[in-house]
Each structure stands twice: as structure tokens, then as C-alpha cells.
C-alpha positions in Angstrom: 24.0 36.6 54.7 25.4 38.5 51.7 25.2 35.4 49.4 21.6 34.7 50.5 20.6 38.3 49.5 22.5 37.9 46.3 20.8 34.6 45.5 17.4 36.1 46.4 18.1 39.1 44.1 19.0 36.8 41.2 15.9 34.7 41.7 13.7 37.8 41.8 15.3 39.1 38.6 15.0 35.8 36.8 11.3 35.5 37.8 10.7 39.1 36.7 12.2 38.3 33.3 10.0 35.2 32.9 6.8 37.0 34.0 7.4 40.1 31.9 8.5 38.6 28.6 7.2 41.5 26.5 8.9 44.1 28.6 12.1 42.1 28.5 11.9 41.7 24.7 11.2 45.4 24.2 14.0 46.5 26.4 16.5 44.2 24.6 15.2 45.4 21.3 15.6 49.0 22.2 19.2 48.4 23.4 19.9 46.6 20.1 18.5 49.4 18.0 20.5 52.0 20.1 23.8 50.2 19.6 23.1 49.7 15.9 22.3 53.4 15.6 25.5 54.5 17.3 27.6 52.2 15.1 25.8 53.4 12.0 26.4 57.1 12.9 30.1 56.6 13.6 30.5 54.6 10.3 28.8 57.4 8.3 30.9 60.1 10.0 34.1 58.2 9.3 33.1 57.7 5.7 32.3 61.4 5.3 35.6 62.4 6.8 37.5 60.1 4.5 35.6 61.3 1.5 36.3 64.9 2.3 40.0 64.2 3.0 40.3 62.4 -0.3 38.6 65.2 -2.2 41.1 67.8 -1.0 44.4 67.8 -2.9 47.4 67.0 -0.9 50.1 69.6 -1.2 53.6 68.4 -0.3 55.7 71.1 1.4 59.4 70.9 0.3 
């Protein structure tokens, strides 16, 4: 019974993807842009932090 429902769910999802190609494309495109944006923001923040740390002179305590 469980596997029959699981199979039916997969068939329904697959048919939905085939029928709604534009919606599927736009969803995947949005997810891709979101992931790219997050990676870009973290990269810029890391670069800015490194730049600030490098610009401050390091004083060694003896």
C-alpha cells in the first residue's frame, strides 16, 4: 500500500513537471539565482574582511 502511494506520487510529480515545463524552468532558475547570490555575498564579505584585516597593522605583544 505504501509503495503504491509512493509510486503514484512520483508519477504525479513527473507528469506535473512534463506538463508545466515553464513553471519548472522558472523554479529551477530561481533556485539557481538564489544559490549564486548567497555564494556571491559570502565571497564578497570574506574578501572585505580579509582586506580590512590586511590593512590594519599587526602589533606583536612581547
